[in-house]
VOMI-649065 format. One record per residue: x, y, z of N, C-alpha, C in turn; residue number from 1; chain. Coordinates in nm, 2 decimals, padded with zeros to 4 digits. Layout:
BEGIN
VEXBA     n.X     n.Y     n.Z    ca.X    ca.Y    ca.Z     c.X     c.Y     c.Z  resi  chain
VEXBA       X       Y       Z       X       Y       Z       X       Y       Z   NUM      A
...
END
This chain:
BEGIN
VEXBA     n.X     n.Y     n.Z    ca.X    ca.Y    ca.Z     c.X     c.Y     c.Z  resi  chain
VEXBA   07.84   04.93   17.34   07.85   04.89   17.20   07.99   04.93   17.14     1      A
VEXBA   08.06   04.83   17.08   08.19   04.86   17.03   08.18   04.95   16.91     2      A
VEXBA   08.28   05.03   16.90   08.29   05.12   16.78   08.34   05.04   16.66     3      A
VEXBA   08.30   05.09   16.54   08.34   05.02   16.42   08.50   05.01   16.41     4      A
VEXBA   08.55   04.90   16.35   08.69   04.88   16.33   08.75   05.00   16.25     5      A
VEXBA   08.67   05.05   16.16   08.72   05.16   16.07   08.76   05.28   16.16     6      A
VEXBA   08.70   05.29   16.28   08.74   05.40   16.37   08.85   05.36   16.46     7      A
VEXBA   08.85   05.24   16.51   08.95   05.21   16.61   09.08   05.17   16.55     8      A
VEXBA   09.08   05.13   16.42   09.21   05.10   16.36   09.22   05.16   16.22     9      A
VEXBA   09.21   05.29   16.21   09.22   05.35   16.08   09.36   05.34   16.02    10      A
VEXBA   09.36   05.37   15.89   09.49   05.37   15.82   09.58   05.48   15.89    11      A
VEXBA   09.71   05.45   15.91   09.80   05.54   15.97   09.82   05.67   15.89    12      A
VEXBA   09.80   05.66   15.76   09.82   05.77   15.67   09.73   05.89   15.70    13      A
VEXBA   09.79   05.99   15.75   09.71   06.11   15.78   09.64   06.11   15.91    14      A
VEXBA   09.64   06.01   15.99   09.56   06.00   16.11   09.61   06.10   16.21    15      A
VEXBA   09.75   06.10   16.23   09.80   06.20   16.32   09.77   06.34   16.28    16      A
VEXBA   09.78   06.37   16.15   09.75   06.51   16.11   09.60   06.54   16.13    17      A
VEXBA   09.51   06.45   16.11   09.37   06.47   16.14   09.35   06.50   16.29    18      A
VEXBA   09.41   06.42   16.37   09.39   06.44   16.51   09.45   06.57   16.56    19      A
VEXBA   09.57   06.61   16.50   09.63   06.73   16.54   09.55   06.85   16.50    20      A
VEXBA   09.50   06.85   16.37   09.41   06.96   16.32   09.28   06.97   16.41    21      A
VEXBA   09.23   06.86   16.45   09.11   06.86   16.53   09.14   06.92   16.67    22      A
VEXBA   09.26   06.88   16.72   09.31   06.93   16.85   09.33   07.08   16.85    23      A
VEXBA   09.38   07.13   16.74   09.40   07.28   16.73   09.27   07.35   16.74    24      A
VEXBA   09.17   07.30   16.68   09.03   07.36   16.69   08.98   07.34   16.83    25      A
VEXBA   08.98   07.22   16.88   08.92   07.20   17.01   08.99   07.27   17.13    26      A
VEXBA   09.12   07.27   17.13   09.20   07.35   17.23   09.17   07.50   17.22    27      A
VEXBA   09.16   07.54   17.09   09.14   07.68   17.07   09.00   07.73   17.12    28      A
VEXBA   08.90   07.64   17.10   08.76   07.67   17.13   08.73   07.65   17.28    29      A
VEXBA   08.78   07.54   17.33   08.74   07.50   17.47   08.85   07.53   17.57    30      A
VEXBA   08.97   07.55   17.53   09.08   07.57   17.62   09.14   07.43   17.65    31      A
VEXBA   09.27   07.43   17.69   09.33   07.30   17.71   09.27   07.22   17.83    32      A
VEXBA   09.24   07.29   17.94   09.18   07.22   18.05   09.05   07.16   18.03    33      A
VEXBA   08.96   07.23   17.95   08.83   07.18   17.93   08.81   07.09   17.81    34      A
VEXBA   08.91   07.09   17.72   08.91   07.00   17.60   08.91   06.85   17.64    35      A
VEXBA   08.83   06.77   17.58   08.83   06.63   17.61   08.88   06.55   17.49    36      A
VEXBA   08.95   06.44   17.52   09.00   06.36   17.41   08.89   06.30   17.32    37      A
VEXBA   08.78   06.27   17.39   08.66   06.22   17.31   08.62   06.32   17.21    38      A
VEXBA   08.61   06.44   17.25   08.56   06.54   17.15   08.66   06.57   17.04    39      A
VEXBA   08.79   06.56   17.07   08.89   06.58   16.97   08.88   06.46   16.87    40      A
VEXBA   08.87   06.34   16.92   08.85   06.23   16.83   08.72   06.24   16.75    41      A
VEXBA   08.62   06.28   16.81   08.49   06.29   16.73   08.50   06.40   16.62    42      A
VEXBA   08.57   06.51   16.65   08.59   06.61   16.55   08.67   06.56   16.44    43      A
VEXBA   08.77   06.48   16.46   08.85   06.42   16.36   08.78   06.30   16.28    44      A
VEXBA   08.67   06.26   16.33   08.60   06.15   16.27   08.66   06.02   16.31    45      A
VEXBA   08.73   06.01   16.43   08.80   05.89   16.47   08.75   05.85   16.61    46      A
VEXBA   08.81   05.74   16.66   08.78   05.70   16.80   08.89   05.75   16.89    47      A
VEXBA   08.86   05.74   17.02   08.96   05.77   17.12   09.07   05.67   17.12    48      A
VEXBA   09.05   05.55   17.07   09.16   05.46   17.05   09.26   05.51   16.95    49      A
VEXBA   09.21   05.58   16.85   09.31   05.64   16.75   09.40   05.74   16.82    50      A
VEXBA   09.35   05.82   16.92   09.43   05.91   16.99   09.53   05.84   17.07    51      A
VEXBA   09.49   05.74   17.15   09.59   05.68   17.24   09.68   05.58   17.16    52      A
VEXBA   09.65   05.56   17.04   09.74   05.48   16.95   09.85   05.57   16.90    53      A
VEXBA   09.83   05.70   16.90   09.93   05.79   16.85   09.99   05.89   16.95    54      A
VEXBA   09.92   05.91   17.06   09.97   06.00   17.16   09.95   05.94   17.30    55      A
VEXBA   10.04   05.97   17.39   10.03   05.91   17.52   09.92   05.97   17.60    56      A
VEXBA   09.90   06.10   17.58   09.80   06.17   17.66   09.77   06.31   17.60    57      A
VEXBA   09.68   06.38   17.66   09.64   06.51   17.61   09.75   06.61   17.61    58      A
VEXBA   09.84   06.60   17.70   09.96   06.69   17.71   10.05   06.67   17.58    59      A
VEXBA   10.07   06.55   17.55   10.15   06.52   17.43   10.08   06.57   17.30    60      A
VEXBA   09.95   06.55   17.30   09.87   06.60   17.18   09.89   06.75   17.17    61      A
VEXBA   09.88   06.82   17.28   09.89   06.97   17.27   10.03   07.01   17.22    62      A
VEXBA   10.13   06.95   17.28   10.27   06.99   17.24   10.29   06.95   17.09    63      A
VEXBA   10.24   06.83   17.05   10.25   06.79   16.91   10.18   06.89   16.82    64      A
VEXBA   10.07   06.94   16.86   09.99   07.04   16.78   10.07   07.16   16.76    65      A
VEXBA   10.14   07.21   16.87   10.22   07.33   16.86   10.34   07.30   16.77    66      A
VEXBA   10.40   07.19   16.78   10.51   07.15   16.69   10.47   07.15   16.55    67      A
VEXBA   10.35   07.09   16.53   10.30   07.08   16.39   10.27   07.21   16.33    68      A
VEXBA   10.22   07.30   16.41   10.19   07.44   16.36   10.32   07.51   16.33    69      A
VEXBA   10.42   07.50   16.41   10.55   07.57   16.39   10.61   07.51   16.27    70      A
VEXBA   10.60   07.38   16.25   10.66   07.31   16.13   10.59   07.36   16.00    71      A
VEXBA   10.46   07.38   16.01   10.39   07.42   15.89   10.43   07.57   15.86    72      A
VEXBA   10.45   07.65   15.96   10.50   07.78   15.94   10.64   07.78   15.88    73      A
VEXBA   10.72   07.69   15.93   10.85   07.68   15.87   10.85   07.64   15.73    74      A
VEXBA   10.76   07.55   15.69   10.75   07.51   15.55   10.70   07.63   15.46    75      A
VEXBA   10.62   07.72   15.51   10.58   07.84   15.44   10.70   07.93   15.42    76      A
VEXBA   10.78   07.94   15.52   10.90   08.02   15.51   10.99   07.97   15.40    77      A
VEXBA   11.01   07.83   15.40   11.09   07.77   15.31   11.04   07.79   15.17    78      A
VEXBA   10.91   07.78   15.15   10.85   07.81   15.02   10.87   07.95   14.97    79      A
VEXBA   10.87   08.04   15.06   10.89   08.18   15.03   11.04   08.20   14.98    80      A
VEXBA   11.13   08.13   15.05   11.27   08.14   15.01   11.29   08.08   14.87    81      A
VEXBA   11.22   07.96   14.85   11.23   07.89   14.72   11.18   07.98   14.61    82      A
VEXBA   11.08   08.06   14.64   11.02   08.15   14.53   11.11   08.27   14.51    83      A
VEXBA   11.22   08.29   14.59   11.31   08.40   14.56   11.31   08.51   14.66    84      A
VEXBA   11.23   08.49   14.77   11.23   08.60   14.88   11.37   08.59   14.95    85      A
VEXBA   11.42   08.70   14.99   11.54   08.71   15.06   11.52   08.67   15.21    86      A
VEXBA   11.62   08.62   15.28   11.60   08.58   15.42   11.54   08.69   15.51    87      A
VEXBA   11.58   08.82   15.49   11.53   08.93   15.57   11.38   08.95   15.53    88      A
VEXBA   11.35   08.93   15.41   11.21   08.95   15.36   11.12   08.84   15.43    89      A
VEXBA   11.17   08.72   15.45   11.10   08.62   15.51   11.08   08.65   15.66    90      A
VEXBA   11.18   08.70   15.73   11.17   08.74   15.87   11.07   08.85   15.88    91      A
VEXBA   11.07   08.94   15.79   10.98   09.06   15.80   10.84   09.01   15.78    92      A
VEXBA   10.82   08.91   15.69   10.69   08.85   15.67   10.63   08.80   15.80    93      A
VEXBA   10.71   08.74   15.88   10.66   08.68   16.01   10.60   08.78   16.10    94      A
VEXBA   10.65   08.90   16.10   10.60   09.00   16.19   10.50   09.09   16.13    95      A
VEXBA   10.47   09.07   16.00   10.36   09.15   15.94   10.24   09.08   15.89    96      A
VEXBA   10.26   08.95   15.88   10.15   08.87   15.82   10.07   08.80   15.94    97      A
VEXBA   09.97   08.87   15.99   09.90   08.82   16.10   09.75   08.83   16.10    98      A
VEXBA   09.69   08.83   15.98   09.55   08.85   15.97   09.48   08.74   15.89    99      A
VEXBA   09.55   08.64   15.84   09.48   08.54   15.76   09.40   08.44   15.85   100      A
VEXBA   09.31   08.36   15.79   09.23   08.27   15.86   09.30   08.17   15.94   101      A
VEXBA   09.41   08.11   15.88   09.49   08.01   15.95   09.55   08.07   16.08   102      A
VEXBA   09.60   08.19   16.07   09.66   08.25   16.18   09.56   08.26   16.30   103      A
VEXBA   09.43   08.30   16.26   09.33   08.32   16.37   09.29   08.18   16.43   104      A
VEXBA   09.30   08.07   16.36   09.27   07.94   16.42   09.39   07.89   16.50   105      A
VEXBA   09.51   07.93   16.46   09.64   07.89   16.53   09.66   07.97   16.65   106      A
VEXBA   09.62   08.10   16.66   09.66   08.19   16.77   09.60   08.14   16.90   107      A
VEXBA   09.48   08.09   16.91   09.43   08.04   17.04   09.51   07.92   17.09   108      A
VEXBA   09.56   07.84   17.00   09.64   07.72   17.04   09.77   07.77   17.11   109      A
VEXBA   09.83   07.87   17.05   09.96   07.92   17.11   09.93   07.97   17.25   110      A
VEXBA   09.83   08.05   17.26   09.80   08.10   17.39   09.77   07.99   17.50   111      A
VEXBA   09.69   07.89   17.46   09.66   07.78   17.55   09.79   07.70   17.58   112      A
VEXBA   09.88   07.68   17.48   10.00   07.61   17.51   10.09   07.68   17.60   113      A
VEXBA   10.10   07.81   17.59   10.19   07.89   17.68   10.13   07.89   17.82   114      A
VEXBA   10.00   07.89   17.83   09.94   07.89   17.97   09.96   07.75   18.03   115      A
VEXBA   09.93   07.64   17.95   09.95   07.51   18.00   10.09   07.48   18.04   116      A
VEXBA   10.19   07.53   17.97   10.33   07.51   18.00   10.37   07.56   18.14   117      A
VEXBA   10.29   07.66   18.19   10.32   07.71   18.32   10.27   07.61   18.43   118      A
VEXBA   10.18   07.52   18.40   10.12   07.43   18.50   10.16   07.29   18.48   119      A
VEXBA   10.20   07.25   18.36   10.23   07.11   18.33   10.38   07.10   18.28   120      A
VEXBA   10.46   07.03   18.36   10.60   07.02   18.33   10.63   06.95   18.20   121      A
VEXBA   10.54   06.85   18.16   10.56   06.78   18.04   10.53   06.87   17.92   122      A
VEXBA   10.42   06.94   17.93   10.39   07.04   17.82   10.50   07.14   17.81   123      A
VEXBA   10.55   07.19   17.93   10.65   07.29   17.93   10.78   07.24   17.85   124      A
VEXBA   10.82   07.12   17.88   10.94   07.07   17.81   10.92   07.06   17.66   125      A
VEXBA   10.81   07.02   17.62   10.79   07.00   17.48   10.77   07.13   17.41   126      A
VEXBA   10.69   07.22   17.47   10.67   07.35   17.41   10.80   07.43   17.40   127      A
VEXBA   10.88   07.42   17.51   11.01   07.49   17.51   11.10   07.43   17.39   128      A
VEXBA   11.10   07.30   17.37   11.18   07.24   17.27   11.13   07.29   17.13   129      A
VEXBA   11.00   07.30   17.11   10.95   07.34   16.98   10.98   07.49   16.96   130      A
VEXBA   10.97   07.57   17.06   11.01   07.71   17.04   11.16   07.72   17.02   131      A
VEXBA   11.24   07.64   17.08   11.39   07.64   17.06   11.42   07.61   16.92   132      A
VEXBA   11.35   07.51   16.86   11.38   07.47   16.72   11.34   07.59   16.63   133      A
VEXBA   11.22   07.65   16.66   11.18   07.76   16.58   11.28   07.88   16.59   134      A
VEXBA   11.33   07.91   16.71   11.42   08.02   16.72   11.55   07.99   16.65   135      A
VEXBA   11.60   07.86   16.65   11.72   07.83   16.58   11.70   07.85   16.43   136      A
VEXBA   11.58   07.82   16.38   11.56   07.84   16.23   11.56   07.99   16.20   137      A
VEXBA   11.50   08.07   16.29   11.50   08.22   16.27   11.64   08.27   16.28   138      A
VEXBA   11.73   08.22   16.37   11.87   08.26   16.38   11.94   08.23   16.25   139      A
VEXBA   11.92   08.11   16.19   11.98   08.07   16.07   11.94   08.17   15.95   140      A
VEXBA   11.81   08.21   15.95   11.77   08.31   15.85   11.84   08.44   15.87   141      A
VEXBA   11.85   08.48   16.00   11.92   08.61   16.02   12.07   08.60   15.98   142      A
VEXBA   12.13   08.49   16.00   12.27   08.47   15.95   12.28   08.48   15.80   143      A
VEXBA   12.18   08.42   15.73   12.18   08.42   15.59   12.15   08.57   15.54   144      A
VEXBA   12.07   08.64   15.61   12.05   08.78   15.58   12.17   08.87   15.59   145      A
VEXBA   12.26   08.83   15.69   12.38   08.90   15.71   12.48   08.87   15.59   146      A
VEXBA   12.47   08.75   15.55   12.56   08.71   15.44   12.53   08.78   15.31   147      A
VEXBA   12.40   08.81   15.28   12.36   08.88   15.16   12.35   09.03   15.18   148      A
VEXBA   12.39   09.07   15.30   12.40   09.22   15.32   12.27   09.29   15.36   149      A
VEXBA   12.16   09.21   15.37   12.03   09.28   15.40   12.01   09.29   15.55   150      A
VEXBA   12.10   09.24   15.63   12.10   09.26   15.78   12.24   09.30   15.82   151      A
VEXBA   12.25   09.41   15.89   12.39   09.46   15.93   12.47   09.35   16.01   152      A
VEXBA   12.60   09.36   15.99   12.68   09.26   16.05   12.69   09.27   16.20   153      A
VEXBA   12.66   09.39   16.25   12.68   09.41   16.39   12.55   09.37   16.47   154      A
VEXBA   12.45   09.32   16.40   12.32   09.28   16.47   12.34   09.13   16.51   155      A
VEXBA   12.32   09.10   16.64   12.33   08.97   16.69   12.22   08.88   16.63   156      A
VEXBA   12.25   08.78   16.55   12.14   08.70   16.49   12.05   08.63   16.59   157      A
VEXBA   12.10   08.59   16.70   12.02   08.52   16.80   11.92   08.62   16.87   158      A
VEXBA   11.97   08.74   16.89   11.89   08.84   16.95   11.78   08.89   16.85   159      A
VEXBA   11.82   08.90   16.73   11.72   08.94   16.63   11.61   08.83   16.61   160      A
VEXBA   11.66   08.70   16.62   11.56   08.59   16.61   11.46   08.59   16.73   161      A
VEXBA   11.51   08.62   16.85   11.43   08.63   16.96   11.33   08.75   16.95   162      A
VEXBA   11.37   08.86   16.89   11.28   08.97   16.86   11.16   08.92   16.77   163      A
VEXBA   11.20   08.86   16.66   11.10   08.82   16.56   11.00   08.72   16.63   164      A
VEXBA   11.06   08.62   16.70   10.97   08.52   16.77   10.88   08.59   16.87   165      A
VEXBA   10.93   08.68   16.95   10.86   08.75   17.05   10.74   08.83   16.99   166      A
VEXBA   10.77   08.90   16.88   10.66   08.97   16.81   10.55   08.88   16.76   167      A
VEXBA   10.60   08.77   16.70   10.50   08.67   16.64   10.42   08.61   16.75   168      A
VEXBA   10.48   08.57   16.86   10.40   08.51   16.97   10.31   08.61   17.04   169      A
VEXBA   10.36   08.73   17.05   10.28   08.84   17.11   10.15   08.87   17.03   170      A
VEXBA   10.17   08.87   16.90   10.06   08.89   16.81   09.96   08.78   16.82   171      A
VEXBA   10.01   08.66   16.83   09.92   08.54   16.85   09.84   08.55   16.98   172      A
VEXBA   09.90   08.59   17.08   09.83   08.60   17.21   09.72   08.71   17.20   173      A
VEXBA   09.76   08.82   17.15   09.66   08.93   17.13   09.54   08.89   17.04   174      A
VEXBA   09.57   08.82   16.93   09.47   08.77   16.85   09.38   08.67   16.92   175      A
VEXBA   09.43   08.58   17.00   09.35   08.49   17.08   09.26   08.56   17.18   176      A
VEXBA   09.30   08.68   17.22   09.22   08.76   17.32   09.12   08.85   17.24   177      A
VEXBA   09.12   08.84   17.11   09.03   08.92   17.03   09.07   09.07   17.04   178      A
VEXBA   09.19   09.10   17.07   09.23   09.24   17.07   09.24   09.29   16.92   179      A
VEXBA   09.18   09.40   16.90   09.18   09.45   16.76   09.32   09.47   16.70   180      A
VEXBA   09.34   09.43   16.58   09.47   09.44   16.52   09.50   09.59   16.49   181      A
VEXBA   09.62   09.64   16.49   09.65   09.77   16.44   09.62   09.78   16.29   182      A
VEXBA   09.61   09.90   16.24   09.60   09.91   16.10   09.71   09.84   16.03   183      A
VEXBA   09.67   09.75   15.94   09.77   09.66   15.88   09.87   09.74   15.79   184      A
VEXBA   09.83   09.84   15.72   09.92   09.92   15.64   10.02   10.00   15.73   185      A
VEXBA   09.97   10.05   15.84   10.05   10.13   15.93   10.15   10.04   16.00   186      A
VEXBA   10.11   09.92   16.04   10.20   09.82   16.10   10.31   09.78   16.00   187      A
VEXBA   10.27   09.74   15.88   10.37   09.70   15.78   10.47   09.81   15.75   188      A
VEXBA   10.42   09.93   15.74   10.51   10.04   15.71   10.61   10.06   15.83   189      A
VEXBA   10.56   10.05   15.95   10.65   10.06   16.06   10.76   09.95   16.07   190      A
VEXBA   10.71   09.83   16.04   10.81   09.71   16.03   10.91   09.73   15.92   191      A
VEXBA   10.86   09.78   15.81   10.95   09.81   15.69   11.06   09.91   15.74   192      A
VEXBA   11.02   10.01   15.81   11.11   10.11   15.85   11.21   10.06   15.95   193      A
VEXBA   11.16   09.97   16.04   11.25   09.91   16.14   11.35   09.82   16.08   194      A
VEXBA   11.31   09.74   15.98   11.40   09.65   15.92   11.50   09.72   15.83   195      A
VEXBA   11.45   09.83   15.77   11.55   09.91   15.69   11.66   09.96   15.77   196      A
VEXBA   11.63   10.00   15.89   11.73   10.05   15.99   11.83   09.94   16.03   197      A
VEXBA   11.78   09.82   16.03   11.87   09.71   16.07   11.95   09.66   15.96   198      A
VEXBA   11.93   09.71   15.84   12.01   09.67   15.72   12.14   09.75   15.72   199      A
VEXBA   12.15   09.86   15.79   12.27   09.94   15.79   12.34   09.94   15.93   200      A
VEXBA   12.46   09.96   15.93   12.54   09.97   16.06   12.50   10.09   16.14   201      A
VEXBA   12.56   10.10   16.26   12.53   10.22   16.34   12.58   10.34   16.28   202      A
VEXBA   12.52   10.45   16.31   12.56   10.58   16.26   12.70   10.62   16.31   203      A
VEXBA   12.78   10.68   16.23   12.92   10.72   16.27   12.91   10.84   16.38   204      A
END
């Protein structure tokens, strides 16, 4: 029996986002290998035709989901800057804000994408590209922090960006494994102390 036209040819507005959001949940719950495109489509309230009309295969959907999540995180950082947060404050936010509901739904996807990238060359290329874009954005933030004096001039912006990205990804992996978070207050205080040290040059 054919599926209704409303499922096979839905309006393009928001369809990709619905599929990506459904994929985030399905990959997180079932894992990349066990997740089926039919179940992703069903969760989104669409048909499998909607998936193949927007994505070539499951690998592309996974990598697009990672890209979508990183872009959403980037928008949050941009909003924080717009509200007046300094660049180094935004960088610090990345390594201290890890307990919200969105983070917990996003974390399993990150873990699945990193694992799938080791086995699937197409996933690896796209995930690497998404991470490269994210790291470039973090490097730009570090450079802005140096310009306003909140990050010492002798700190390598690219190295600092890699540190922030590594901590963020590491926290996501641990969250996906249900490893208990450290005390949030103690973690934040430690990060505050670390960042304060990076605001000044080396001791004479």
